LUMLUMKOL-352411 format. One line per 3 residues: number of its first residue (from 0); for each residue x, y, z of C-alpha. Coordinates in steps of 0.25 Angstrom, whole numbers, plus 5000, padded with zeros to 4 digits. Example, Ala and Ser with C-alpha at 12.3 -4.5 7.8 and 13.67 -1.06 7.14 Angstrom:
# residues 2
0 = 5049:4982:5031; 5055:4996:5029 $
***
This chain:
# residues 706
0 = 5000:5000:5000; 5005:5014:4996; 5004:5025:5005 $
3 = 5001:5040:5001; 5013:5049:5003; 5012:5064:5005 $
6 = 5022:5069:4995; 5025:5082:5002; 5028:5075:5015 $
9 = 5036:5065:5008; 5045:5076:5002; 5047:5081:5015 $
12 = 5051:5068:5021; 5061:5065:5009; 5067:5079:5010 $
15 = 5069:5078:5025; 5074:5064:5024; 5085:5068:5014 $
18 = 5089:5080:5022; 5090:5072:5035; 5098:5060:5028 $
21 = 5107:5070:5021; 5112:5075:5035; 5114:5062:5041 $
24 = 5128:5059:5035; 5134:5074:5037; 5128:5074:5051 $
27 = 5136:5061:5054; 5149:5066:5048; 5147:5079:5056 $
30 = 5145:5072:5069; 5157:5063:5067; 5166:5074:5065 $
33 = 5161:5081:5078; 5171:5083:5090; 5167:5086:5104 $
36 = 5161:5095:5109; 5153:5096:5096; 5149:5082:5094 $
39 = 5137:5081:5103; 5131:5094:5096; 5133:5088:5082 $
42 = 5127:5075:5086; 5115:5082:5093; 5112:5091:5081 $
45 = 5113:5081:5070; 5105:5071:5078; 5094:5081:5079 $
48 = 5094:5085:5065; 5095:5071:5059; 5085:5065:5069 $
51 = 5075:5076:5066; 5077:5074:5051; 5076:5059:5050 $
54 = 5064:5060:5060; 5057:5070:5051; 5060:5062:5039 $
57 = 5053:5050:5045; 5041:5058:5050; 5039:5065:5037 $
60 = 5039:5051:5029; 5029:5046:5039; 5020:5059:5036 $
63 = 5023:5057:5021; 5017:5043:5020; 5003:5049:5024 $
66 = 4992:5044:5034; 4991:5031:5027; 5005:5027:5027 $
69 = 5014:5030:5039; 5006:5034:5051; 5012:5047:5057 $
72 = 5013:5048:5072; 5010:5059:5081; 5021:5070:5083 $
75 = 5024:5065:5097; 5026:5051:5091; 5036:5057:5081 $
78 = 5046:5061:5092; 5050:5046:5095; 5055:5045:5080 $
81 = 5062:5058:5082; 5069:5053:5094; 5073:5040:5087 $
84 = 5079:5048:5075; 5087:5057:5084; 5092:5046:5092 $
87 = 5096:5038:5080; 5104:5050:5074; 5110:5052:5088 $
90 = 5115:5038:5088; 5120:5038:5073; 5128:5051:5075 $
93 = 5134:5046:5089; 5140:5034:5082; 5149:5044:5073 $
96 = 5150:5056:5082; 5164:5062:5084; 5172:5052:5076 $
99 = 5174:5046:5062; 5165:5034:5063; 5169:5020:5061 $
102 = 5161:5009:5055; 5154:5005:5068; 5150:5019:5070 $
105 = 5145:5021:5056; 5136:5008:5057; 5131:5013:5071 $
108 = 5127:5027:5066; 5120:5021:5053; 5113:5011:5061 $
111 = 5108:5021:5071; 5103:5030:5060; 5096:5019:5053 $
114 = 5089:5014:5066; 5085:5028:5069; 5078:5028:5055 $
117 = 5070:5016:5058; 5067:5020:5072; 5060:5033:5067 $
120 = 5052:5025:5057; 5048:5015:5067; 5045:5025:5078 $
123 = 5036:5033:5069; 5028:5020:5065; 5027:5016:5080 $
126 = 5022:5029:5085; 5012:5028:5073; 5006:5015:5077 $
129 = 5017:5004:5075; 5022:4995:5063; 5020:4981:5059 $
132 = 5031:4976:5049; 5035:4964:5041; 5048:4958:5037 $
135 = 5047:4966:5024; 5045:4979:5031; 5057:4976:5040 $
138 = 5066:4973:5028; 5061:4986:5021; 5064:4994:5034 $
141 = 5078:4987:5035; 5081:4991:5021; 5079:5005:5022 $
144 = 5087:5005:5036; 5099:4998:5029; 5099:5009:5018 $
147 = 5099:5020:5029; 5110:5013:5037; 5118:5011:5025 $
150 = 5117:5025:5019; 5120:5031:5033; 5132:5022:5036 $
153 = 5137:5023:5022; 5138:5038:5023; 5145:5037:5036 $
156 = 5155:5027:5030; 5158:5036:5019; 5161:5047:5028 $
159 = 5169:5040:5039; 5172:5025:5035; 5185:5028:5029 $
162 = 5192:5033:5042; 5191:5047:5039; 5179:5057:5036 $
165 = 5175:5058:5021; 5168:5070:5016; 5155:5064:5011 $
168 = 5150:5072:4998; 5137:5079:4997; 5133:5069:4986 $
171 = 5136:5057:4995; 5128:5063:5007; 5116:5065:4998 $
174 = 5117:5050:4993; 5118:5045:5007; 5106:5055:5012 $
177 = 5097:5049:5001; 5100:5035:5004; 5097:5037:5019 $
180 = 5084:5045:5015; 5079:5034:5006; 5081:5025:5018 $
183 = 5074:5034:5028; 5062:5036:5018; 5061:5022:5014 $
186 = 5061:5017:5028; 5049:5027:5031; 5042:5025:5018 $
189 = 5042:5010:5019; 5037:5009:5033; 5022:5010:5030 $
192 = 5023:5001:5018; 5030:4990:5025; 5025:4991:5039 $
195 = 5010:4990:5044; 5006:5001:5054; 4999:4996:5067 $
198 = 4989:5005:5073; 4994:5018:5067; 4991:5031:5074 $
201 = 4990:5038:5061; 4990:5052:5059; 4978:5057:5051 $
204 = 4983:5071:5049; 4979:5078:5036; 4990:5079:5025 $
207 = 4991:5094:5028; 4994:5092:5043; 5004:5080:5039 $
210 = 5011:5089:5029; 5012:5100:5039; 5018:5090:5049 $
213 = 5028:5085:5038; 5032:5100:5035; 5034:5102:5050 $
216 = 5043:5090:5052; 5050:5092:5039; 5053:5107:5043 $
219 = 5059:5102:5056; 5068:5092:5050; 5072:5101:5039 $
222 = 5076:5112:5049; 5084:5102:5057; 5091:5096:5046 $
225 = 5094:5109:5039; 5100:5115:5051; 5109:5103:5053 $
228 = 5113:5104:5038; 5116:5119:5039; 5124:5116:5052 $
231 = 5132:5105:5044; 5134:5114:5032; 5139:5125:5041 $
234 = 5148:5116:5048; 5154:5111:5035; 5156:5125:5031 $
237 = 5164:5128:5044; 5172:5115:5042; 5176:5119:5028 $
240 = 5180:5133:5033; 5188:5127:5044; 5194:5118:5034 $
243 = 5198:5129:5025; 5203:5137:5036; 5212:5125:5041 $
246 = 5217:5124:5027; 5220:5138:5025; 5227:5138:5039 $
249 = 5235:5126:5035; 5240:5133:5022; 5244:5145:5030 $
252 = 5251:5137:5040; 5258:5129:5028; 5262:5143:5022 $
255 = 5267:5148:5035; 5275:5136:5038; 5281:5136:5024 $
258 = 5285:5151:5026; 5291:5149:5039; 5300:5137:5035 $
261 = 5303:5141:5020; 5311:5152:5014; 5301:5161:5006 $
264 = 5311:5164:4995; 5316:5150:4991; 5306:5141:4997 $
267 = 5317:5133:5005; 5316:5130:5019; 5321:5141:5028 $
270 = 5330:5140:5040; 5319:5137:5050; 5315:5125:5042 $
273 = 5329:5120:5040; 5332:5121:5055; 5319:5113:5058 $
276 = 5323:5102:5049; 5337:5102:5054; 5332:5101:5068 $
279 = 5322:5089:5064; 5334:5082:5057; 5343:5083:5070 $
282 = 5331:5078:5078; 5331:5066:5070; 5346:5064:5071 $
285 = 5345:5051:5079; 5344:5043:5066; 5358:5035:5064 $
288 = 5367:5041:5054; 5358:5054:5052; 5366:5066:5047 $
291 = 5362:5080:5044; 5369:5091:5036; 5366:5106:5037 $
294 = 5371:5115:5026; 5372:5130:5026; 5372:5136:5012 $
297 = 5375:5151:5008; 5376:5158:4995; 5389:5164:4992 $
300 = 5388:5180:4990; 5374:5179:4987; 5372:5193:4993 $
303 = 5379:5199:4980; 5367:5194:4972; 5357:5201:4980 $
306 = 5365:5214:4980; 5368:5214:4965; 5355:5208:4959 $
309 = 5345:5211:4970; 5338:5203:4981; 5327:5199:4970 $
312 = 5337:5192:4962; 5344:5186:4974; 5331:5180:4979 $
315 = 5329:5173:4965; 5343:5168:4965; 5341:5162:4979 $
318 = 5328:5155:4975; 5336:5149:4963; 5348:5145:4973 $
321 = 5338:5139:4982; 5332:5130:4971; 5345:5125:4966 $
324 = 5350:5122:4981; 5337:5115:4984; 5338:5106:4971 $
327 = 5351:5101:4977; 5345:5097:4990; 5338:5084:4990 $
330 = 5326:5081:4999; 5324:5080:5011; 5336:5089:5014 $
333 = 5332:5104:5017; 5338:5116:5010; 5334:5129:5017 $
336 = 5336:5144:5015; 5341:5149:5028; 5344:5164:5024 $
339 = 5346:5174:5013; 5356:5166:5005; 5358:5154:5015 $
342 = 5353:5140:5014; 5353:5128:5023; 5353:5113:5020 $
345 = 5349:5102:5029; 5353:5087:5025; 5347:5076:5033 $
348 = 5352:5062:5030; 5361:5050:5033; 5372:5056:5024 $
351 = 5370:5071:5026; 5385:5075:5025; 5386:5068:5011 $
354 = 5372:5073:5007; 5377:5087:5011; 5389:5086:5002 $
357 = 5380:5082:4990; 5369:5092:4992; 5378:5104:4995 $
360 = 5387:5101:4983; 5374:5100:4975; 5370:5114:4980 $
363 = 5384:5120:4975; 5382:5114:4962; 5367:5119:4961 $
366 = 5373:5133:4962; 5384:5132:4952; 5375:5136:4940 $
369 = 5373:5151:4940; 5359:5158:4942; 5354:5167:4930 $
372 = 5349:5180:4935; 5345:5191:4926; 5353:5185:4915 $
375 = 5365:5184:4924; 5372:5172:4930; 5373:5172:4946 $
378 = 5382:5162:4953; 5379:5158:4967; 5388:5149:4976 $
381 = 5384:5143:4990; 5392:5140:5002; 5388:5128:5010 $
384 = 5392:5123:5024; 5387:5110:5030; 5387:5104:5044 $
387 = 5383:5089:5047; 5376:5083:5059; 5381:5076:5067 $
390 = 5395:5079:5063; 5395:5094:5064; 5384:5097:5074 $
393 = 5372:5091:5081; 5363:5103:5083; 5356:5110:5071 $
396 = 5361:5124:5074; 5375:5118:5075; 5373:5111:5061 $
399 = 5368:5124:5055; 5380:5132:5062; 5390:5123:5057 $
402 = 5384:5123:5043; 5385:5138:5043; 5400:5137:5048 $
405 = 5403:5128:5036; 5396:5138:5027; 5404:5150:5032 $
408 = 5417:5141:5030; 5412:5138:5016; 5411:5153:5013 $
411 = 5424:5156:5019; 5430:5146:5009; 5424:5153:4997 $
414 = 5410:5148:4997; 5404:5139:4986; 5407:5126:4994 $
417 = 5401:5116:5004; 5409:5115:5018; 5405:5105:5029 $
420 = 5406:5110:5043; 5420:5108:5050; 5422:5113:5065 $
423 = 5433:5122:5060; 5423:5130:5053; 5416:5135:5065 $
426 = 5425:5145:5071; 5413:5152:5078; 5411:5139:5086 $
429 = 5421:5145:5097; 5412:5158:5098; 5400:5149:5099 $
432 = 5406:5141:5110; 5410:5154:5117; 5396:5160:5116 $
435 = 5390:5147:5121; 5399:5147:5133; 5395:5162:5136 $
438 = 5381:5157:5134; 5382:5147:5145; 5389:5157:5154 $
441 = 5379:5168:5152; 5368:5159:5157; 5375:5157:5170 $
444 = 5379:5171:5171; 5365:5176:5169; 5369:5185:5157 $
447 = 5356:5182:5150; 5344:5192:5151; 5329:5191:5148 $
450 = 5324:5203:5140; 5309:5205:5137; 5301:5209:5124 $
453 = 5286:5212:5125; 5276:5205:5117; 5265:5216:5114 $
456 = 5251:5215:5110; 5248:5220:5095; 5234:5225:5099 $
459 = 5237:5232:5113; 5252:5235:5113; 5253:5229:5127 $
462 = 5264:5219:5131; 5258:5206:5133; 5271:5198:5136 $
465 = 5286:5199:5135; 5296:5189:5129; 5308:5185:5137 $
468 = 5321:5186:5128; 5335:5181:5132; 5347:5190:5131 $
471 = 5362:5188:5134; 5370:5199:5140; 5384:5194:5137 $
474 = 5395:5201:5146; 5404:5204:5135; 5395:5204:5122 $
477 = 5383:5211:5128; 5368:5207:5125; 5368:5195:5115 $
480 = 5356:5193:5106; 5349:5180:5108; 5351:5176:5094 $
483 = 5366:5175:5097; 5365:5166:5109; 5351:5159:5108 $
486 = 5355:5149:5097; 5368:5145:5104; 5360:5143:5117 $
489 = 5350:5134:5109; 5362:5126:5103; 5369:5124:5116 $
492 = 5356:5121:5125; 5358:5134:5133; 5345:5139:5128 $
495 = 5338:5130:5138; 5343:5136:5151; 5342:5150:5144 $
498 = 5328:5148:5141; 5325:5143:5156; 5332:5156:5161 $
501 = 5324:5165:5152; 5311:5158:5156; 5314:5160:5171 $
504 = 5319:5174:5170; 5306:5178:5162; 5297:5172:5172 $
507 = 5304:5178:5183; 5303:5192:5176; 5289:5190:5174 $
510 = 5287:5187:5189; 5295:5199:5193; 5287:5208:5184 $
513 = 5274:5203:5190; 5278:5203:5204; 5284:5217:5204 $
516 = 5275:5225:5196; 5263:5216:5192; 5267:5215:5177 $
519 = 5261:5202:5171; 5264:5198:5156; 5269:5186:5149 $
522 = 5284:5183:5148; 5287:5175:5135; 5299:5166:5135 $
525 = 5305:5159:5123; 5309:5145:5125; 5319:5138:5116 $
528 = 5316:5125:5109; 5327:5118:5117; 5321:5123:5130 $
531 = 5307:5119:5126; 5312:5105:5123; 5318:5103:5136 $
534 = 5311:5093:5145; 5310:5102:5156; 5305:5114:5148 $
537 = 5291:5114:5154; 5297:5113:5168; 5307:5125:5165 $
540 = 5295:5134:5161; 5286:5130:5173; 5298:5132:5182 $
543 = 5301:5146:5177; 5286:5150:5179; 5285:5144:5193 $
546 = 5299:5149:5198; 5295:5164:5193; 5281:5162:5199 $
549 = 5274:5168:5187; 5260:5164:5181; 5263:5154:5169 $
552 = 5254:5163:5161; 5265:5174:5161; 5274:5165:5153 $
555 = 5275:5163:5138; 5284:5153:5132; 5289:5155:5118 $
558 = 5293:5143:5109; 5297:5141:5095; 5290:5132:5085 $
561 = 5302:5123:5084; 5303:5121:5099; 5288:5116:5099 $
564 = 5289:5107:5087; 5301:5099:5091; 5291:5091:5099 $
567 = 5277:5096:5097; 5270:5086:5107; 5279:5089:5118 $
570 = 5279:5104:5115; 5263:5103:5116; 5264:5096:5129 $
573 = 5273:5107:5136; 5266:5119:5130; 5252:5113:5135 $
576 = 5258:5113:5149; 5264:5127:5148; 5250:5132:5143 $
579 = 5243:5125:5154; 5251:5134:5163; 5247:5146:5156 $
582 = 5260:5148:5149; 5259:5155:5135; 5266:5148:5123 $
585 = 5271:5156:5111; 5278:5151:5098; 5290:5160:5095 $
588 = 5295:5163:5081; 5283:5157:5074; 5284:5156:5059 $
591 = 5299:5152:5059; 5297:5137:5063; 5286:5127:5061 $
594 = 5274:5137:5061; 5265:5124:5062; 5250:5125:5063 $
597 = 5250:5111:5070; 5258:5115:5082; 5250:5128:5084 $
600 = 5238:5119:5085; 5244:5109:5094; 5253:5117:5103 $
603 = 5247:5126:5114; 5253:5139:5109; 5248:5154:5112 $
606 = 5257:5163:5104; 5265:5163:5090; 5276:5173:5089 $
609 = 5279:5176:5075; 5294:5176:5072; 5300:5190:5069 $
612 = 5305:5186:5055; 5290:5187:5051; 5288:5201:5058 $
615 = 5301:5207:5052; 5296:5210:5038; 5281:5209:5041 $
618 = 5278:5224:5036; 5284:5221:5023; 5283:5206:5020 $
621 = 5270:5200:5016; 5275:5186:5018; 5279:5189:5033 $
624 = 5265:5196:5034; 5258:5183:5028; 5266:5174:5038 $
627 = 5263:5183:5050; 5248:5183:5046; 5248:5168:5045 $
630 = 5254:5166:5058; 5244:5176:5065; 5233:5169:5058 $
633 = 5238:5155:5062; 5240:5159:5076; 5227:5166:5078 $
636 = 5220:5154:5072; 5225:5145:5083; 5223:5155:5094 $
639 = 5238:5160:5096; 5243:5174:5098; 5254:5179:5088 $
642 = 5266:5188:5093; 5275:5195:5082; 5289:5195:5085 $
645 = 5300:5205:5081; 5291:5217:5079; 5301:5229:5076 $
648 = 5293:5239:5068; 5279:5246:5068; 5276:5240:5055 $
651 = 5279:5226:5060; 5269:5229:5072; 5259:5234:5063 $
654 = 5259:5222:5054; 5258:5212:5065; 5246:5220:5071 $
657 = 5240:5219:5057; 5242:5204:5057; 5236:5202:5071 $
660 = 5248:5198:5079; 5244:5198:5094; 5258:5202:5099 $
663 = 5271:5207:5095; 5285:5209:5100; 5298:5215:5095 $
666 = 5308:5227:5095; 5296:5237:5091; 5292:5235:5105 $
669 = 5305:5234:5112; 5317:5225:5112; 5318:5214:5122 $
672 = 5323:5221:5135; 5325:5217:5150; 5314:5218:5159 $
675 = 5318:5231:5165; 5318:5238:5152; 5305:5232:5148 $
678 = 5298:5239:5160; 5293:5252:5154; 5285:5244:5143 $
681 = 5279:5234:5153; 5275:5246:5162; 5267:5252:5151 $
684 = 5261:5240:5146; 5258:5234:5160; 5253:5247:5165 $
687 = 5260:5246:5178; 5269:5255:5187; 5282:5259:5179 $
690 = 5289:5261:5192; 5285:5247:5198; 5288:5240:5185 $
693 = 5302:5246:5183; 5306:5243:5198; 5300:5229:5196 $
696 = 5308:5226:5183; 5321:5232:5189; 5320:5223:5201 $
699 = 5317:5211:5192; 5329:5214:5184; 5338:5215:5196 $
702 = 5332:5201:5201; 5335:5195:5187; 5349:5201:5185 $
705 = 5361:5192:5188 $
***
């Protein structure tokens, strides 16, 4: 027996069914990608939307079959199917929430979905009077349920069954939605024809009232599903925007890293990258038979080309020289441009000395042919000095120094040749030894001083912190610049006790300023890579803070990128402990090392200090401005403050303000100076008594003097 079907309500039922089924797979994918605390919200929202949608589809289908077909229950009776629909969707989504579902989860989710469909149809029938079925009816119902189960499970398998999420195309979503919708419609439409209704409590509403009820149900379902779809579309747009932002940021980081580690003229690695690779090779020197050769290469009398033909022509010749030299260096060895007309070479292999002979001879041969510039032939020669690990030195800086000594000797012998290091070449070693002895004596004799340089807010002009800087007042040579003794201190290991002394003195000075005059600001102390890598680095910092009796929040530790990246995991552990005490962490000379987005994300850092080399030509160099802008954008995107170092002119200060740097320091404010000489500036900035501060600083200076 055929049953009259209301075409209008049937159209409503079909549309709502397709809309609800189209949202099933996207909802499942969205819920699976949820992470706390948003998982419960996603499950609840999608459960309600899909539950109402599928319930409405079944109710509309019942209405569409008319009073002679599927008896429609009362409104109160329809609440039970709604509860079943929502419960089934909740179970289906719970199986896959917050993870990439495996096969058991996919099967469980699809089974819950199918059971919910059957439960709704059965509940509607039961509240209408009950059903009496036959084996054929059971087979009919099972067939449609299997189709619904297969379509839903197939969609989940396509999305997740390959151990990684797969972007399901819109066409595939439509096909799966149609398959599920057919199963839902077939299950409902076949129920009256295959089952006998017992004691039906039939609704005898007129077609008008039945259609009005259908419109109400369809509107309710459409609103819920459309809102869910709009939210899903909005989420997809946000994810696409976030993905593009991540891609753009990654590209900017890659450009920044390349700029920081490569020479802009020749494209070769620069000095920083050469030293990093040398340090990495030395760290792996435990391999038996491993040797390393370092070559210092310099062009003979190249300055005459610049003077006679101009720097533009000189740059062109340098580029061609770099290409010729690079062609003579096989991978994986490293050729770098380390200065104006200077190059460096790193050879890492089992036979580094023999390879150095062959490669440097090839370099000499590569430059035998003249360069043709403006119709004129230009001939260029190079001098090369080579040192070899472990025969000549075991430290990277010593290898480079010995290669330079061999280069100087090569030039003294007329140039155009390769010389390997010999101890007799290093006449300056005696001077170096004398300076090292003076350095050891100076630490015991308290010849070192701590000078301070303010770090100033670019917005307010107030001093926010001061950096403690080490100075050596030699009894015969006077005040010695740090660049003259810090590298030697690092090479000899004396930098460790020096760093510890500076840390103690800076903390003590901060305590004296606070105790005597109530001045409170951060003291920034730079720790060397060697100090930070010491096993007792954390204990040294904590001991200095406790001995001085200062608030740990008054201390800022500055570290270089290289110091952090030697052992990133250990660095992260130490920094987290320091941060838990309230100590601020800053990265010094940012842009000259790794400039890595990954460590900015993983390590607890508060500040980036842009190296002065990027600030020097900032007002006139578009390249430097692009680099600084990228660093500021990168830092602010991860919540870090930016300090510009080496600001010496008003033009530089104006540019860093325009680029939104947070703080600055440099000679434009003042040179690093002793605490007493810094008094007047601190008085004005801290708004305290001039007399009290000067007296306090004088007493502090006396206490700290030898």
